[in-house]
KELOTI-843250 format. One record per residue (C-alpha): x, z, y; residue number from 1; residue in one letter. Coordinates in nm, 4 decimals, decimal comma. Example, Ala and Ser with C-alpha at 12.3 -4.5 7.8 and 13.67 -1.06 7.14 Angstrom:
// KELOTI-843250
[[1,2300 0,7800 -0,4500] 1 'A']
[[1,3670 0,7140 -0,1060] 2 'S']
***
This chain:
// KELOTI-843250
[[-0,4381 -9,6457 19,9547] 1 'X']
[[-0,6469 -9,3760 19,7899] 2 'X']
[[-0,7278 -9,1008 20,0386] 3 'X']
[[-0,5877 -8,7552 19,9664] 4 'X']
[[-0,8485 -8,5187 19,8238] 5 'X']
[[-0,9448 -8,2102 20,0223] 6 'X']
[[-0,8574 -7,8735 19,8669] 7 'X']
[[-1,2150 -7,7331 19,8521] 8 'X']
[[-1,3562 -8,0491 19,6988] 9 'X']
[[-1,0735 -8,0642 19,4463] 10 'X']
[[-1,1587 -7,7080 19,3392] 11 'X']
[[-1,5210 -7,8094 19,2824] 12 'X']
[[-1,4203 -8,1221 19,0925] 13 'X']
[[-1,1737 -7,9319 18,8721] 14 'X']
[[-1,4356 -7,6695 18,7865] 15 'X']
[[-1,6869 -7,9446 18,7194] 16 'X']
[[-1,4511 -8,1126 18,4757] 17 'X']
[[-1,3752 -7,7756 18,3138] 18 'X']
[[-1,7462 -7,7126 18,2537] 19 'X']
[[-1,7893 -8,0640 18,1144] 20 'X']
[[-1,4912 -8,0250 17,8789] 21 'X']
[[-1,6216 -7,6905 17,7530] 22 'X']
[[-1,9572 -7,8537 17,6835] 23 'X']
[[-1,7804 -8,1280 17,4879] 24 'X']
[[-1,5794 -7,8646 17,2984] 25 'X']
[[-1,8980 -7,6848 17,1944] 26 'X']
[[-2,0506 -8,0098 17,0720] 27 'X']
[[-1,7371 -8,0899 16,8699] 28 'X']
[[-1,7393 -7,7378 16,7239] 29 'X']
[[-2,1021 -7,7726 16,6188] 30 'X']
[[-2,0365 -8,1049 16,4457] 31 'X']
[[-1,7266 -7,9606 16,2754] 32 'X']
[[-1,9267 -7,6618 16,1500] 33 'X']
[[-2,1904 -7,8907 15,9955] 34 'X']
[[-1,9283 -8,0894 15,8089] 35 'X']
[[-1,7531 -7,7693 15,6959] 36 'X']
[[-2,0819 -7,6422 15,5540] 37 'X']
[[-2,1487 -7,9741 15,3782] 38 'X']
[[-1,7977 -7,9705 15,2322] 39 'X']
[[-1,8746 -7,6302 15,0760] 40 'X']
[[-2,2287 -7,6893 14,9535] 41 'X']
[[-2,2610 -8,0657 14,9157] 42 'X']
[[-2,1705 -8,2959 14,6289] 43 'X']
[[-1,8111 -8,2765 14,5073] 44 'X']
[[-1,7626 -8,6486 14,5603] 45 'X']
[[-1,8280 -8,6078 14,9362] 46 'X']
[[-1,6146 -8,2974 14,9896] 47 'X']
[[-1,3001 -8,4760 15,1057] 48 'X']
[[-1,5029 -8,6947 15,3424] 49 'X']
[[-1,6653 -8,3940 15,5129] 50 'X']
[[-1,3393 -8,1988 15,5262] 51 'X']
[[-1,1676 -8,4892 15,6983] 52 'X']
[[-1,4456 -8,5224 15,9565] 53 'X']
[[-1,4458 -8,1465 16,0136] 54 'X']
[[-1,0731 -8,1523 16,0857] 55 'X']
[[-1,1157 -8,4430 16,3270] 56 'X']
[[-1,3831 -8,2595 16,5249] 57 'X']
[[-1,1846 -7,9331 16,5229] 58 'X']
[[-0,8942 -8,1204 16,6818] 59 'X']
[[-1,1335 -8,2638 16,9387] 60 'X']
[[-1,2653 -7,9131 17,0055] 61 'X']
[[-0,9107 -7,7880 17,0686] 62 'X']
[[-0,8339 -8,0825 17,2969] 63 'X']
[[-1,1451 -8,0262 17,5076] 64 'X']
[[-1,0842 -7,6508 17,5395] 65 'X']
[[-0,7215 -7,7115 17,6409] 66 'X']
[[-0,8337 -7,9610 17,9030] 67 'X']
[[-1,0916 -7,7139 18,0350] 68 'X']
[[-0,8314 -7,4387 18,0627] 69 'X']
[[-0,5982 -7,6723 18,2515] 70 'X']
[[-0,8660 -7,7567 18,5083] 71 'X']
[[-0,9673 -7,3893 18,5402] 72 'X']
[[-0,6074 -7,2831 18,5939] 73 'X']
[[-0,5660 -7,5539 18,8569] 74 'X']
[[-0,8819 -7,4439 19,0396] 75 'X']
[[-0,7720 -7,0800 19,0234] 76 'X']
[[-0,4354 -7,1622 19,1728] 77 'X']
[[-0,5943 -7,3541 19,4577] 78 'X']
[[-0,8286 -7,0651 19,5368] 79 'X']
[[-0,5514 -6,8056 19,5233] 80 'X']
[[-0,2835 -6,9955 19,7145] 81 'X']
[[-0,4895 -7,2153 19,9489] 82 'X']
[[-0,2145 -7,4790 19,9485] 83 'X']
[[-0,1739 -7,7731 20,1825] 84 'X']
[[-0,3191 -8,0993 20,0489] 85 'X']
[[0,0329 -8,2345 19,9947] 86 'X']
[[0,0988 -7,9489 19,7497] 87 'X']
[[-0,1967 -8,0247 19,5227] 88 'X']
[[0,0051 -8,2163 19,2661] 89 'X']
[[0,2620 -7,9367 19,2387] 90 'X']
[[-0,0185 -7,6869 19,1790] 91 'X']
[[-0,1686 -7,9148 18,9138] 92 'X']
[[0,1657 -7,9392 18,7341] 93 'X']
[[0,2060 -7,5599 18,7653] 94 'X']
[[-0,1283 -7,5307 18,5853] 95 'X']
[[0,0103 -7,7640 18,3174] 96 'X']
[[0,3138 -7,5363 18,2753] 97 'X']
[[0,0874 -7,2311 18,2526] 98 'X']
[[-0,1332 -7,3844 17,9826] 99 'X']
[[0,1794 -7,5071 17,8021] 100 'X']
[[0,3093 -7,1475 17,8082] 101 'X']
[[0,6378 -7,2615 17,9595] 102 'X']
[[0,8485 -7,1723 18,2619] 103 'X']
[[0,8132 -7,5230 18,4056] 104 'X']
[[0,6811 -7,8694 18,3339] 105 'X']
[[0,7403 -8,2259 18,4435] 106 'X']
[[0,5793 -8,5594 18,3625] 107 'X']
[[0,7600 -8,8916 18,3864] 108 'X']
[[0,6221 -9,2417 18,3416] 109 'X']
[[0,8523 -9,5341 18,2619] 110 'X']
[[0,8439 -9,9040 18,3340] 111 'X']
[[1,0506 -10,1915 18,1909] 112 'X']
[[1,4073 -10,1137 18,0804] 113 'X']
[[1,3103 -9,7438 18,0552] 114 'X']
[[1,3247 -9,7080 18,4323] 115 'X']
[[1,1303 -9,4168 18,5761] 116 'X']
[[0,8338 -9,5277 18,7847] 117 'X']
[[0,6521 -9,1987 18,8500] 118 'X']
[[0,7562 -8,8366 18,8395] 119 'X']
[[0,5880 -8,5027 18,9082] 120 'X']
[[0,7032 -8,1460 18,8478] 121 'X']
[[0,5637 -7,7940 18,8612] 122 'X']
[[0,8377 -7,6274 19,0658] 123 'X']
[[1,1707 -7,6861 19,2369] 124 'X']
[[1,3847 -7,6156 18,9310] 125 'X']
[[1,1806 -7,8477 18,7100] 126 'X']
[[1,2040 -8,1180 18,9753] 127 'X']
[[1,5804 -8,0687 19,0010] 128 'X']
[[1,6200 -8,1077 18,6233] 129 'X']
[[1,3945 -8,4131 18,6281] 130 'X']
[[1,6028 -8,5643 18,9104] 131 'X']
[[1,9192 -8,5072 18,7059] 132 'X']
[[1,7682 -8,6957 18,4130] 133 'X']
[[1,6657 -8,9789 18,6450] 134 'X']
[[2,0149 -8,9998 18,7930] 135 'X']
[[2,1888 -8,9943 18,4541] 136 'X']
[[1,9462 -9,2027 18,2519] 137 'X']
[[1,9647 -8,9568 17,9621] 138 'X']
[[1,7646 -8,6508 17,8667] 139 'X']
[[1,4560 -8,5289 17,6823] 140 'X']
[[1,1973 -8,7599 17,8443] 141 'X']
[[1,4066 -9,0694 17,7691] 142 'X']
[[1,4681 -8,9564 17,4111] 143 'X']
[[1,1012 -8,8778 17,3497] 144 'X']
[[0,9915 -9,2231 17,4674] 145 'X']
[[1,2661 -9,4007 17,2744] 146 'X']
[[1,1892 -9,2141 16,9510] 147 'X']
[[0,8082 -9,2135 16,9976] 148 'X']
[[0,8108 -8,8454 16,9016] 149 'X']
[[0,8606 -8,4924 17,0230] 150 'X']
[[1,2178 -8,3776 17,0835] 151 'X']
[[1,3545 -8,0290 17,1328] 152 'X']
[[1,6986 -7,8922 17,2123] 153 'X']
[[1,7963 -7,5362 17,2989] 154 'X']
[[2,1093 -7,3340 17,3365] 155 'X']
[[2,4208 -7,5112 17,2126] 156 'X']
[[2,2095 -7,8027 17,0863] 157 'X']
[[2,1043 -7,8772 17,4448] 158 'X']
[[2,4693 -7,9223 17,5427] 159 'X']
[[2,5494 -8,1296 17,2346] 160 'X']
[[2,2491 -8,3628 17,2299] 161 'X']
[[2,2908 -8,4801 17,5891] 162 'X']
[[2,6589 -8,4299 17,6793] 163 'X']
[[2,6071 -8,4856 18,0525] 164 'X']
[[2,2445 -8,3919 18,1095] 165 'X']
[[2,2635 -8,0797 17,8903] 166 'X']
[[2,5355 -7,8947 18,0845] 167 'X']
[[2,3762 -7,9996 18,4147] 168 'X']
[[2,0382 -7,8591 18,3072] 169 'X']
[[2,2036 -7,5440 18,1726] 170 'X']
[[2,3728 -7,4906 18,5083] 171 'X']
[[2,0222 -7,4541 18,6564] 172 'X']
[[1,9354 -7,1838 18,4041] 173 'X']
[[1,7484 -7,4024 18,1529] 174 'X']
[[1,8101 -7,2942 17,7935] 175 'X']
[[1,5363 -7,4790 17,6019] 176 'X']
[[1,3641 -7,8153 17,6613] 177 'X']
[[1,0852 -7,9894 17,4720] 178 'X']
[[0,9475 -8,3344 17,5482] 179 'X']
[[0,6484 -8,5068 17,3909] 180 'X']
[[0,5410 -8,8654 17,4579] 181 'X']
[[0,2525 -8,9520 17,6862] 182 'X']
[[0,1115 -9,2392 17,4865] 183 'X']
[[-0,2366 -9,3688 17,5574] 184 'X']
[[-0,3523 -9,5996 17,2786] 185 'X']
[[-0,0399 -9,5072 17,0823] 186 'X']
[[0,2052 -9,6818 17,3153] 187 'X']
[[0,4626 -9,4438 17,4710] 188 'X']
[[0,4359 -9,4806 17,8464] 189 'X']
[[0,6170 -9,1666 17,9507] 190 'X']
[[0,6795 -8,8071 17,8529] 191 'X']
[[0,5749 -8,4519 17,9263] 192 'X']
[[0,8768 -8,2214 17,9386] 193 'X']
[[0,8519 -7,8428 17,9396] 194 'X']
[[1,1338 -7,6043 18,0180] 195 'X']
[[1,1996 -7,2719 17,8445] 196 'X']
[[0,8700 -7,2656 17,6511] 197 'X']
[[0,7534 -6,9545 17,4703] 198 'X']
[[0,7274 -6,9767 17,0947] 199 'X']
[[0,3495 -7,0197 17,1134] 200 'X']
[[0,4053 -7,3559 17,2845] 201 'X']
[[0,6121 -7,5006 17,0009] 202 'X']
[[0,4092 -7,3993 16,6966] 203 'X']
[[0,2227 -7,6357 16,4647] 204 'X']
[[0,4426 -7,9350 16,5381] 205 'X']
[[0,4076 -7,9006 16,9150] 206 'X']
[[0,0313 -7,9512 16,8796] 207 'X']
[[-0,0472 -7,7770 17,2095] 208 'X']
[[0,1977 -7,9953 17,3982] 209 'X']
[[0,0624 -8,3125 17,2362] 210 'X']
[[-0,2887 -8,2124 17,3443] 211 'X']
[[-0,1703 -8,1538 17,7014] 212 'X']
[[0,0154 -8,4857 17,7067] 213 'X']
[[-0,3010 -8,6591 17,5883] 214 'X']
[[-0,4951 -8,4886 17,8660] 215 'X']
[[-0,2385 -8,5972 18,1244] 216 'X']
[[-0,2583 -8,9575 18,0089] 217 'X']
[[-0,6335 -8,9513 18,0659] 218 'X']
[[-0,6091 -8,7765 18,4027] 219 'X']
[[-0,3378 -9,0087 18,5335] 220 'X']
[[-0,4381 -9,3405 18,3872] 221 'X']
[[-0,8091 -9,3470 18,3173] 222 'X']
[[-1,0568 -9,4116 18,5977] 223 'X']
[[-1,2818 -9,1033 18,5987] 224 'X']
[[-1,5834 -9,0393 18,8127] 225 'X']
[[-1,6080 -8,7127 18,9961] 226 'X']
[[-1,7640 -8,4303 18,7952] 227 'X']
[[-1,9713 -8,3476 19,1052] 228 'X']
[[-2,2211 -8,6201 19,0271] 229 'X']
[[-2,2797 -8,9868 18,9729] 230 'X']
[[-2,1013 -9,2138 19,2145] 231 'X']
[[-1,8349 -8,9637 19,3178] 232 'X']
[[-1,4789 -9,0726 19,3845] 233 'X']
[[-1,2147 -9,0491 19,1115] 234 'X']
[[-1,0601 -8,7257 19,2321] 235 'X']
[[-0,7921 -8,5902 19,0030] 236 'X']
[[-0,6148 -8,9236 18,9400] 237 'X']
[[-0,5649 -8,9509 19,3174] 238 'X']
[[-0,3346 -8,6495 19,2966] 239 'X']
[[-0,0747 -8,8733 19,1376] 240 'X']
[[-0,0540 -9,0859 19,4499] 241 'X']
[[0,1586 -8,7932 19,5687] 242 'X']
[[0,4043 -8,8258 19,2799] 243 'X']
[[0,7622 -8,9358 19,3329] 244 'X']
[[0,7815 -9,3131 19,2951] 245 'X']
[[1,1398 -9,4346 19,3026] 246 'X']
[[1,0614 -9,7638 19,4740] 247 'X']
[[1,3869 -9,7642 19,6731] 248 'X']
[[1,5909 -9,7318 19,3547] 249 'X']
[[1,4159 -10,0302 19,1989] 250 'X']
[[1,4656 -10,2280 19,5190] 251 'X']
[[1,8350 -10,1371 19,5281] 252 'X']
[[1,8723 -10,2434 19,1638] 253 'X']
[[1,7358 -10,5843 19,2574] 254 'X']
[[1,9671 -10,6144 19,5585] 255 'X']
[[2,2723 -10,5146 19,3556] 256 'X']
[[2,1763 -10,7420 19,0660] 257 'X']
[[2,1599 -11,0367 19,3065] 258 'X']
[[2,4960 -10,9451 19,4619] 259 'X']
[[2,6774 -10,9074 19,1306] 260 'X']
[[2,4880 -11,1627 18,9251] 261 'X']
[[2,4009 -10,9050 18,6603] 262 'X']
[[2,0761 -10,7842 18,5001] 263 'X']
[[1,8788 -10,5178 18,6936] 264 'X']
[[1,9340 -10,2683 18,4116] 265 'X']
[[2,3124 -10,3003 18,4535] 266 'X']
[[2,2750 -10,2660 18,8305] 267 'X']
[[2,0739 -9,9475 18,7817] 268 'X']
[[2,3488 -9,8084 18,5574] 269 'X']
[[2,6057 -9,8748 18,8314] 270 'X']
[[2,3881 -9,6966 19,0874] 271 'X']
[[2,3457 -9,4005 18,8546] 272 'X']
[[2,7187 -9,3815 18,7838] 273 'X']
[[2,8067 -9,3928 19,1543] 274 'X']
[[2,5534 -9,1216 19,2382] 275 'X']
[[2,6902 -8,8966 18,9650] 276 'X']
[[3,0542 -8,9568 19,0605] 277 'X']
[[2,9885 -8,8867 19,4287] 278 'X']
[[2,7624 -8,5886 19,3674] 279 'X']
[[2,4731 -8,7327 19,5698] 280 'X']
[[2,1169 -8,8194 19,4788] 281 'X']
[[2,0401 -9,1574 19,3294] 282 'X']
[[1,7813 -9,2116 19,6036] 283 'X']
[[2,0522 -9,1681 19,8700] 284 'X']
[[2,2770 -9,4258 19,7042] 285 'X']
[[1,9822 -9,6632 19,6673] 286 'X']
[[1,8890 -9,6335 20,0339] 287 'X']
[[2,2489 -9,7056 20,1383] 288 'X']
[[2,2490 -10,0197 19,9229] 289 'X']
[[1,9164 -10,1408 20,0609] 290 'X']
[[2,0367 -10,0742 20,4188] 291 'X']
[[2,3604 -10,2617 20,3433] 292 'X']
[[2,5743 -9,9532 20,4134] 293 'X']
[[2,7127 -9,9558 20,0602] 294 'X']
[[2,8232 -10,2300 19,8245] 295 'X']
[[2,9164 -10,1513 19,4662] 296 'X']
[[3,1458 -10,3469 19,2378] 297 'X']
[[3,1546 -10,3496 18,8615] 298 'X']
***
């Protein structure tokens, strides 16, 4: 098991990564500026080529600056709040929400059959909404992964798009949700969902949110050496060892599938339906099944 990072060291690592990302942003900006100049003054036949490269490096510049701001916000929160080690992931996701310019944020990764395998949220309300989506099997994260694209629903559209999830989210005060896929190498693996974003977060085709989702995919999934120096431990990815992993639910799906002779996906649907009907968490139902206190029928 990866050891939990200490708060002071995590601050240093986050600031180190922020400085590195700002350095990368400056390099990308310099390259973009050279191509922009060549597009203006160079041969006409090469103009489109240089314009295309300039745009590519400007996008890279934006991505690196967004990543730097996320790490700086995270470090600032740790310094100001001095949280317990167990709260580091929540503070990181709160930094994500801040950079996304939204009231809250959650990230969900999916496994086979679109079953949630990892979840993290910025605050209690965001976690509650994320738990509702997990229990129901419908909502913005699921839709974003299924469609391989950003999805948004607000106001009446939130209630109409997801007839069960929408009203449940609205009952917690959520009026607007946006989800964008987390898709390293172009394959949707999960989704970043933000709640009640400001208009600045949803401009330019959700570009800011796509950049943040790309950053999250690298932080969560890519082995990264500590920014403190060569040979350091991979620090920020270890935060996600604190994420909610619904192992009991997957175990219960297997138990129920064996009992009923049905596919695990159908067993999971039965567990979700029972949890919703009884008004209890899906994790509670799963634990009862695993402990043989509850047996469900089709």
